[in-house]
HTML snippet that shows the backbone in 3Dmol.js (N, CA, C, O; Angstrom):
<script src="https://3Dmol.org/build/3Dmol-min.js"></script>
<div id="view" style="width:600px;height:400px;position:relative"></div>
<script>
const pdb = `
ATOM      1  N   MET A   1      -4.375   2.498  -3.576  1.00  0.00           N
ATOM      2  CA  MET A   1      -4.970   3.192  -2.538  1.00  0.00           C
ATOM      3  C   MET A   1      -5.926   3.457  -1.816  1.00  0.00           C
ATOM      4  O   MET A   1      -5.947   3.800  -0.634  1.00  0.00           O
ATOM      5  N   ARG A   2      -6.951   3.252  -2.729  1.00  0.00           N
ATOM      6  CA  ARG A   2      -8.278   3.344  -2.190  1.00  0.00           C
ATOM      7  C   ARG A   2      -8.588   2.040  -1.057  1.00  0.00           C
ATOM      8  O   ARG A   2      -9.132   2.068   0.047  1.00  0.00           O
ATOM      9  N   MET A   3      -8.022   0.968  -1.803  1.00  0.00           N
ATOM     10  CA  MET A   3      -7.917  -0.154  -1.064  1.00  0.00           C
ATOM     11  C   MET A   3      -7.166  -0.617   0.699  1.00  0.00           C
ATOM     12  O   MET A   3      -7.361  -1.302   1.704  1.00  0.00           O
ATOM     13  N   LEU A   4      -6.205   0.390   0.045  1.00  0.00           N
ATOM     14  CA  LEU A   4      -5.244   0.291   1.836  1.00  0.00           C
ATOM     15  C   LEU A   4      -6.122   1.376   2.570  1.00  0.00           C
ATOM     16  O   LEU A   4      -6.302   1.080   3.751  1.00  0.00           O
ATOM     17  N   HIS A   5      -6.815   2.757   2.109  1.00  0.00           N
ATOM     18  CA  HIS A   5      -7.442   3.360   2.786  1.00  0.00           C
ATOM     19  C   HIS A   5      -8.703   3.119   3.361  1.00  0.00           C
ATOM     20  O   HIS A   5      -8.935   3.765   4.383  1.00  0.00           O
ATOM     21  N   ARG A   6      -9.441   2.469   3.021  1.00  0.00           N
ATOM     22  CA  ARG A   6     -10.566   2.091   3.180  1.00  0.00           C
ATOM     23  C   ARG A   6     -10.777   0.522   3.846  1.00  0.00           C
ATOM     24  O   ARG A   6     -11.756   0.309   4.562  1.00  0.00           O
ATOM     25  N   LEU A   7      -9.805  -0.528   3.557  1.00  0.00           N
ATOM     26  CA  LEU A   7     -10.010  -1.715   4.218  1.00  0.00           C
ATOM     27  C   LEU A   7      -8.916  -1.783   5.403  1.00  0.00           C
ATOM     28  O   LEU A   7      -9.085  -2.633   6.277  1.00  0.00           O
ATOM     29  N   GLU A   8      -8.254  -1.272   5.440  1.00  0.00           N
ATOM     30  CA  GLU A   8      -6.705  -1.215   6.426  1.00  0.00           C
ATOM     31  C   GLU A   8      -6.366  -2.527   6.546  1.00  0.00           C
ATOM     32  O   GLU A   8      -6.552  -3.015   7.661  1.00  0.00           O
ATOM     33  N   PRO A   9      -5.874  -3.300   5.612  1.00  0.00           N
ATOM     34  CA  PRO A   9      -5.024  -4.213   5.712  1.00  0.00           C
ATOM     35  C   PRO A   9      -4.112  -4.805   6.853  1.00  0.00           C
ATOM     36  O   PRO A   9      -3.575  -3.853   7.419  1.00  0.00           O
ATOM     37  N   GLN A  10      -3.851  -5.615   7.232  1.00  0.00           N
ATOM     38  CA  GLN A  10      -3.082  -6.082   8.519  1.00  0.00           C
ATOM     39  C   GLN A  10      -1.663  -6.307   7.847  1.00  0.00           C
ATOM     40  O   GLN A  10      -0.688  -5.957   8.513  1.00  0.00           O
ATOM     41  N   SER A  11      -1.473  -6.802   6.716  1.00  0.00           N
ATOM     42  CA  SER A  11      -0.251  -7.399   6.162  1.00  0.00           C
ATOM     43  C   SER A  11      -0.327  -7.195   4.806  1.00  0.00           C
ATOM     44  O   SER A  11      -1.337  -6.704   4.303  1.00  0.00           O
ATOM     45  N   LEU A  12       0.646  -7.525   4.150  1.00  0.00           N
ATOM     46  CA  LEU A  12       0.989  -7.746   2.667  1.00  0.00           C
ATOM     47  C   LEU A  12      -0.228  -8.547   2.000  1.00  0.00           C
ATOM     48  O   LEU A  12      -1.145  -8.314   1.212  1.00  0.00           O
ATOM     49  N   THR A  13       0.348  -9.785   2.864  1.00  0.00           N
ATOM     50  CA  THR A  13      -0.318 -10.938   2.481  1.00  0.00           C
ATOM     51  C   THR A  13      -2.126 -10.767   2.190  1.00  0.00           C
ATOM     52  O   THR A  13      -2.844 -11.154   1.267  1.00  0.00           O
ATOM     53  N   GLU A  14      -2.420  -9.959   3.525  1.00  0.00           N
ATOM     54  CA  GLU A  14      -3.871  -9.856   3.051  1.00  0.00           C
ATOM     55  C   GLU A  14      -4.415  -8.772   2.307  1.00  0.00           C
ATOM     56  O   GLU A  14      -5.623  -8.671   2.094  1.00  0.00           O
ATOM     57  N   LEU A  15      -3.451  -7.852   1.850  1.00  0.00           N
ATOM     58  CA  LEU A  15      -3.669  -6.996   0.829  1.00  0.00           C
ATOM     59  C   LEU A  15      -3.278  -7.638  -0.545  1.00  0.00           C
ATOM     60  O   LEU A  15      -3.906  -7.245  -1.528  1.00  0.00           O
ATOM     61  N   ALA A  16      -2.293  -8.596  -0.716  1.00  0.00           N
ATOM     62  CA  ALA A  16      -2.420  -9.530  -1.820  1.00  0.00           C
ATOM     63  C   ALA A  16      -3.855 -10.351  -2.215  1.00  0.00           C
ATOM     64  O   ALA A  16      -4.322 -10.470  -3.348  1.00  0.00           O
ATOM     65  N   GLU A  17      -4.328 -10.801  -1.142  1.00  0.00           N
ATOM     66  CA  GLU A  17      -5.431 -11.625  -1.058  1.00  0.00           C
ATOM     67  C   GLU A  17      -6.684 -10.845  -1.568  1.00  0.00           C
ATOM     68  O   GLU A  17      -7.396 -11.341  -2.442  1.00  0.00           O
ATOM     69  N   LEU A  18      -7.001  -9.403  -0.921  1.00  0.00           N
ATOM     70  CA  LEU A  18      -7.926  -8.626  -1.382  1.00  0.00           C
ATOM     71  C   LEU A  18      -7.645  -8.164  -2.675  1.00  0.00           C
ATOM     72  O   LEU A  18      -8.556  -8.260  -3.497  1.00  0.00           O
ATOM     73  N   SER A  19      -6.602  -7.694  -3.019  1.00  0.00           N
ATOM     74  CA  SER A  19      -6.458  -7.493  -4.469  1.00  0.00           C
ATOM     75  C   SER A  19      -6.104  -8.055  -5.922  1.00  0.00           C
ATOM     76  O   SER A  19      -6.062  -7.618  -7.072  1.00  0.00           O
ATOM     77  N   GLY A  20      -5.820  -9.529  -5.105  1.00  0.00           N
ATOM     78  CA  GLY A  20      -5.633 -10.407  -6.334  1.00  0.00           C
ATOM     79  C   GLY A  20      -4.313 -10.903  -6.928  1.00  0.00           C
ATOM     80  O   GLY A  20      -4.011 -11.909  -7.570  1.00  0.00           O
ATOM     81  N   ARG A  21      -3.402  -9.474  -6.336  1.00  0.00           N
ATOM     82  CA  ARG A  21      -1.846  -9.657  -6.658  1.00  0.00           C
ATOM     83  C   ARG A  21      -0.909 -10.407  -6.062  1.00  0.00           C
ATOM     84  O   ARG A  21      -1.360 -10.899  -5.028  1.00  0.00           O
ATOM     85  N   LYS A  22       0.234 -10.710  -6.281  1.00  0.00           N
ATOM     86  CA  LYS A  22       1.245 -11.588  -5.664  1.00  0.00           C
ATOM     87  C   LYS A  22       1.881 -10.611  -4.536  1.00  0.00           C
ATOM     88  O   LYS A  22       1.975  -9.385  -4.591  1.00  0.00           O
ATOM     89  N   VAL A  23       2.199 -11.289  -3.729  1.00  0.00           N
ATOM     90  CA  VAL A  23       2.788 -10.457  -2.945  1.00  0.00           C
ATOM     91  C   VAL A  23       4.145  -9.968  -3.341  1.00  0.00           C
ATOM     92  O   VAL A  23       4.397  -8.775  -3.170  1.00  0.00           O
ATOM     93  N   PRO A  24       5.101 -10.817  -3.886  1.00  0.00           N
ATOM     94  CA  PRO A  24       6.486 -10.071  -4.419  1.00  0.00           C
ATOM     95  C   PRO A  24       6.447  -8.932  -5.172  1.00  0.00           C
ATOM     96  O   PRO A  24       7.339  -8.084  -5.186  1.00  0.00           O
ATOM     97  N   SER A  25       5.114  -8.884  -5.995  1.00  0.00           N
ATOM     98  CA  SER A  25       4.951  -7.785  -6.960  1.00  0.00           C
ATOM     99  C   SER A  25       4.121  -6.378  -6.142  1.00  0.00           C
ATOM    100  O   SER A  25       4.194  -5.172  -6.378  1.00  0.00           O
ATOM    101  N   LEU A  26       3.493  -7.000  -5.314  1.00  0.00           N
ATOM    102  CA  LEU A  26       2.814  -5.913  -4.439  1.00  0.00           C
ATOM    103  C   LEU A  26       3.780  -5.083  -3.554  1.00  0.00           C
ATOM    104  O   LEU A  26       3.733  -3.853  -3.528  1.00  0.00           O
ATOM    105  N   SER A  27       4.806  -5.945  -2.710  1.00  0.00           N
ATOM    106  CA  SER A  27       5.963  -5.584  -2.145  1.00  0.00           C
ATOM    107  C   SER A  27       6.745  -4.355  -2.807  1.00  0.00           C
ATOM    108  O   SER A  27       7.031  -3.298  -2.244  1.00  0.00           O
ATOM    109  N   ARG A  28       7.051  -4.759  -4.244  1.00  0.00           N
ATOM    110  CA  ARG A  28       7.741  -3.754  -5.056  1.00  0.00           C
ATOM    111  C   ARG A  28       7.035  -2.646  -5.422  1.00  0.00           C
ATOM    112  O   ARG A  28       7.618  -1.568  -5.535  1.00  0.00           O
ATOM    113  N   THR A  29       5.944  -2.745  -5.610  1.00  0.00           N
ATOM    114  CA  THR A  29       4.888  -1.522  -5.774  1.00  0.00           C
ATOM    115  C   THR A  29       4.832  -0.720  -4.864  1.00  0.00           C
ATOM    116  O   THR A  29       4.959   0.481  -5.100  1.00  0.00           O
ATOM    117  N   LEU A  30       4.626  -1.200  -3.592  1.00  0.00           N
ATOM    118  CA  LEU A  30       4.530  -0.449  -2.063  1.00  0.00           C
ATOM    119  C   LEU A  30       5.696   0.155  -1.724  1.00  0.00           C
ATOM    120  O   LEU A  30       5.626   1.170  -1.031  1.00  0.00           O
ATOM    121  N   LYS A  31       7.062  -0.376  -2.166  1.00  0.00           N
ATOM    122  CA  LYS A  31       8.298   0.209  -1.584  1.00  0.00           C
ATOM    123  C   LYS A  31       8.346   1.724  -2.452  1.00  0.00           C
ATOM    124  O   LYS A  31       8.463   2.843  -1.953  1.00  0.00           O
ATOM    125  N   MET A  32       8.234   1.417  -3.697  1.00  0.00           N
ATOM    126  CA  MET A  32       8.323   2.480  -4.596  1.00  0.00           C
ATOM    127  C   MET A  32       7.263   3.666  -4.472  1.00  0.00           C
ATOM    128  O   MET A  32       7.528   4.779  -4.925  1.00  0.00           O
ATOM    129  N   MET A  33       6.014   3.375  -3.821  1.00  0.00           N
ATOM    130  CA  MET A  33       5.133   4.092  -3.565  1.00  0.00           C
ATOM    131  C   MET A  33       5.489   5.007  -2.280  1.00  0.00           C
ATOM    132  O   MET A  33       5.025   6.138  -2.129  1.00  0.00           O
ATOM    133  N   GLU A  34       6.466   4.307  -1.276  1.00  0.00           N
ATOM    134  CA  GLU A  34       6.927   4.605  -0.002  1.00  0.00           C
ATOM    135  C   GLU A  34       7.606   5.711  -0.268  1.00  0.00           C
ATOM    136  O   GLU A  34       7.292   6.793   0.230  1.00  0.00           O
ATOM    137  N   ARG A  35       8.717   5.537  -1.170  1.00  0.00           N
ATOM    138  CA  ARG A  35       9.719   6.141  -1.483  1.00  0.00           C
ATOM    139  C   ARG A  35       9.155   7.693  -1.953  1.00  0.00           C
ATOM    140  O   ARG A  35       9.736   8.707  -1.566  1.00  0.00           O
ATOM    141  N   TYR A  36       8.104   7.737  -2.722  1.00  0.00           N
ATOM    142  CA  TYR A  36       7.325   8.882  -3.189  1.00  0.00           C
ATOM    143  C   TYR A  36       6.545   9.344  -2.033  1.00  0.00           C
ATOM    144  O   TYR A  36       5.850  10.338  -2.243  1.00  0.00           O
ATOM    145  N   GLY A  37       6.512   8.809  -0.806  1.00  0.00           N
ATOM    146  CA  GLY A  37       5.739   9.395   0.504  1.00  0.00           C
ATOM    147  C   GLY A  37       4.185   9.062   0.146  1.00  0.00           C
ATOM    148  O   GLY A  37       3.390   9.805   0.722  1.00  0.00           O
ATOM    149  N   LEU A  38       3.643   8.122  -0.663  1.00  0.00           N
ATOM    150  CA  LEU A  38       2.281   7.794  -0.998  1.00  0.00           C
ATOM    151  C   LEU A  38       1.695   6.750   0.074  1.00  0.00           C
ATOM    152  O   LEU A  38       0.490   6.676   0.317  1.00  0.00           O
ATOM    153  N   VAL A  39       2.607   6.005   0.649  1.00  0.00           N
ATOM    154  CA  VAL A  39       2.194   4.754   1.564  1.00  0.00           C
ATOM    155  C   VAL A  39       3.524   4.836   2.783  1.00  0.00           C
ATOM    156  O   VAL A  39       4.632   5.373   2.757  1.00  0.00           O
ATOM    157  N   GLU A  40       2.920   4.168   3.633  1.00  0.00           N
ATOM    158  CA  GLU A  40       3.896   4.021   4.711  1.00  0.00           C
ATOM    159  C   GLU A  40       4.088   2.614   4.987  1.00  0.00           C
ATOM    160  O   GLU A  40       2.961   2.144   5.142  1.00  0.00           O
ATOM    161  N   LEU A  41       4.913   1.764   5.115  1.00  0.00           N
ATOM    162  CA  LEU A  41       5.025   0.438   5.326  1.00  0.00           C
ATOM    163  C   LEU A  41       5.605   0.176   6.973  1.00  0.00           C
ATOM    164  O   LEU A  41       6.777   0.484   7.192  1.00  0.00           O
ATOM    165  N   ARG A  42       4.891  -0.310   7.943  1.00  0.00           N
ATOM    166  CA  ARG A  42       5.820  -0.508   9.347  1.00  0.00           C
ATOM    167  C   ARG A  42       5.688  -1.637   9.750  1.00  0.00           C
ATOM    168  O   ARG A  42       4.689  -2.261   9.395  1.00  0.00           O
ATOM    169  N   ARG A  43       6.592  -2.206  10.559  1.00  0.00           N
ATOM    170  CA  ARG A  43       6.850  -3.642  10.867  1.00  0.00           C
ATOM    171  C   ARG A  43       5.828  -3.546  12.178  1.00  0.00           C
ATOM    172  O   ARG A  43       5.818  -2.748  13.116  1.00  0.00           O
ATOM    173  N   LYS A  44       4.774  -4.947  11.793  1.00  0.00           N
ATOM    174  CA  LYS A  44       4.329  -5.148  13.607  1.00  0.00           C
ATOM    175  C   LYS A  44       4.500  -6.594  13.388  1.00  0.00           C
ATOM    176  O   LYS A  44       3.986  -7.269  12.496  1.00  0.00           O
ATOM    177  N   GLY A  45       5.485  -7.065  14.552  1.00  0.00           N
ATOM    178  CA  GLY A  45       5.774  -8.682  14.440  1.00  0.00           C
ATOM    179  C   GLY A  45       6.556  -8.885  13.153  1.00  0.00           C
ATOM    180  O   GLY A  45       7.398  -8.082  12.753  1.00  0.00           O
ATOM    181  N   VAL A  46       6.289  -9.793  12.652  1.00  0.00           N
ATOM    182  CA  VAL A  46       6.792 -10.364  11.329  1.00  0.00           C
ATOM    183  C   VAL A  46       6.286  -9.753   9.974  1.00  0.00           C
ATOM    184  O   VAL A  46       6.901  -9.650   8.913  1.00  0.00           O
ATOM    185  N   ALA A  47       5.082  -9.396  10.266  1.00  0.00           N
ATOM    186  CA  ALA A  47       3.999  -8.977   9.111  1.00  0.00           C
ATOM    187  C   ALA A  47       4.507  -7.160   9.160  1.00  0.00           C
ATOM    188  O   ALA A  47       4.887  -6.443  10.085  1.00  0.00           O
ATOM    189  N   LEU A  48       4.280  -6.911   7.677  1.00  0.00           N
ATOM    190  CA  LEU A  48       4.745  -5.418   7.362  1.00  0.00           C
ATOM    191  C   LEU A  48       3.354  -5.087   6.755  1.00  0.00           C
ATOM    192  O   LEU A  48       2.626  -5.583   5.896  1.00  0.00           O
ATOM    193  N   VAL A  49       3.327  -4.324   7.356  1.00  0.00           N
ATOM    194  CA  VAL A  49       1.675  -3.562   7.382  1.00  0.00           C
ATOM    195  C   VAL A  49       1.655  -2.148   6.647  1.00  0.00           C
ATOM    196  O   VAL A  49       2.092  -1.116   7.156  1.00  0.00           O
ATOM    197  N   PRO A  50       1.142  -2.234   5.502  1.00  0.00           N
ATOM    198  CA  PRO A  50       0.968  -1.135   4.637  1.00  0.00           C
ATOM    199  C   PRO A  50      -0.305  -0.039   5.169  1.00  0.00           C
ATOM    200  O   PRO A  50      -1.413  -0.270   5.651  1.00  0.00           O
ATOM    201  N   SER A  51       0.357   1.148   4.864  1.00  0.00           N
ATOM    202  CA  SER A  51      -1.001   2.358   4.979  1.00  0.00           C
ATOM    203  C   SER A  51      -0.901   3.509   4.184  1.00  0.00           C
ATOM    204  O   SER A  51       0.169   4.077   3.962  1.00  0.00           O
ATOM    205  N   ALA A  52      -2.085   3.896   3.713  1.00  0.00           N
ATOM    206  CA  ALA A  52      -2.314   5.178   2.874  1.00  0.00           C
ATOM    207  C   ALA A  52      -1.836   6.462   3.375  1.00  0.00           C
ATOM    208  O   ALA A  52      -2.526   7.046   4.210  1.00  0.00           O
ATOM    209  N   LEU A  53      -0.779   6.957   2.985  1.00  0.00           N
ATOM    210  CA  LEU A  53      -0.674   8.430   3.503  1.00  0.00           C
ATOM    211  C   LEU A  53      -1.332   9.542   2.698  1.00  0.00           C
ATOM    212  O   LEU A  53      -1.786  10.582   3.174  1.00  0.00           O
ATOM    213  N   ALA A  54      -1.324   9.164   1.335  1.00  0.00           N
ATOM    214  CA  ALA A  54      -2.049  10.395   0.419  1.00  0.00           C
ATOM    215  C   ALA A  54      -3.631   9.413   0.191  1.00  0.00           C
ATOM    216  O   ALA A  54      -3.666   8.220  -0.112  1.00  0.00           O
ATOM    217  N   THR A  55      -4.691  10.206   0.408  1.00  0.00           N
ATOM    218  CA  THR A  55      -5.878   9.555  -0.044  1.00  0.00           C
ATOM    219  C   THR A  55      -6.504  10.432  -1.061  1.00  0.00           C
ATOM    220  O   THR A  55      -7.283   9.889  -1.845  1.00  0.00           O
ATOM    221  N   GLY A  56      -6.279  11.748  -1.174  1.00  0.00           N
ATOM    222  CA  GLY A  56      -6.641  12.507  -2.615  1.00  0.00           C
ATOM    223  C   GLY A  56      -5.645  12.983  -3.357  1.00  0.00           C
ATOM    224  O   GLY A  56      -4.553  13.358  -2.931  1.00  0.00           O
ATOM    225  N   PHE A  57      -6.082  12.971  -4.696  1.00  0.00           N
ATOM    226  CA  PHE A  57      -5.250  13.467  -5.538  1.00  0.00           C
ATOM    227  C   PHE A  57      -5.838  14.337  -6.640  1.00  0.00           C
ATOM    228  O   PHE A  57      -6.949  14.137  -7.129  1.00  0.00           O
ATOM    229  N   THR A  58      -4.782  15.588  -7.094  1.00  0.00           N
ATOM    230  CA  THR A  58      -5.389  16.277  -7.898  1.00  0.00           C
ATOM    231  C   THR A  58      -4.442  16.295  -9.357  1.00  0.00           C
ATOM    232  O   THR A  58      -3.242  16.572  -9.347  1.00  0.00           O
ATOM    233  N   LEU A  59      -4.974  16.055 -10.214  1.00  0.00           N
ATOM    234  CA  LEU A  59      -4.476  15.770 -11.604  1.00  0.00           C
ATOM    235  C   LEU A  59      -4.497  17.019 -12.453  1.00  0.00           C
ATOM    236  O   LEU A  59      -5.581  17.477 -12.814  1.00  0.00           O
ATOM    237  N   ILE A  60      -3.403  17.570 -12.778  1.00  0.00           N
ATOM    238  CA  ILE A  60      -3.269  18.947 -13.521  1.00  0.00           C
ATOM    239  C   ILE A  60      -2.718  18.840 -14.955  1.00  0.00           C
ATOM    240  O   ILE A  60      -1.509  18.848 -15.188  1.00  0.00           O
ATOM    241  N   LEU A  61      -3.586  18.747 -15.821  1.00  0.00           N
ATOM    242  CA  LEU A  61      -2.869  18.673 -17.173  1.00  0.00           C
ATOM    243  C   LEU A  61      -2.821  20.061 -17.616  1.00  0.00           C
ATOM    244  O   LEU A  61      -3.771  20.799 -17.356  1.00  0.00           O
ATOM    245  N   GLU A  62      -1.626  20.566 -18.374  1.00  0.00           N
ATOM    246  CA  GLU A  62      -1.336  21.568 -19.043  1.00  0.00           C
ATOM    247  C   GLU A  62      -0.936  21.543 -20.407  1.00  0.00           C
ATOM    248  O   GLU A  62      -0.667  22.593 -20.991  1.00  0.00           O
TER     249      GLU A  62
END
`;
const viewer = $3Dmol.createViewer("view");
viewer.addModel(pdb, "pdb");
viewer.setStyle({}, {cartoon: {color: "spectrum"}});
viewer.zoomTo();
viewer.render();
</script>
């Protein structure tokens, strides 16, 4: 999330290179995060551009 927010990668491939993760694994993770409303994945030509929607979190342990 921090990497998405700070670096604003323009494709999953760029994010994969920055993070050291493989594109298929990264894609699955981001699609799950999109279902929870944490990230947005939008098409830009043939590229899928990820962006962070949630940039701050509070953890409450009770």
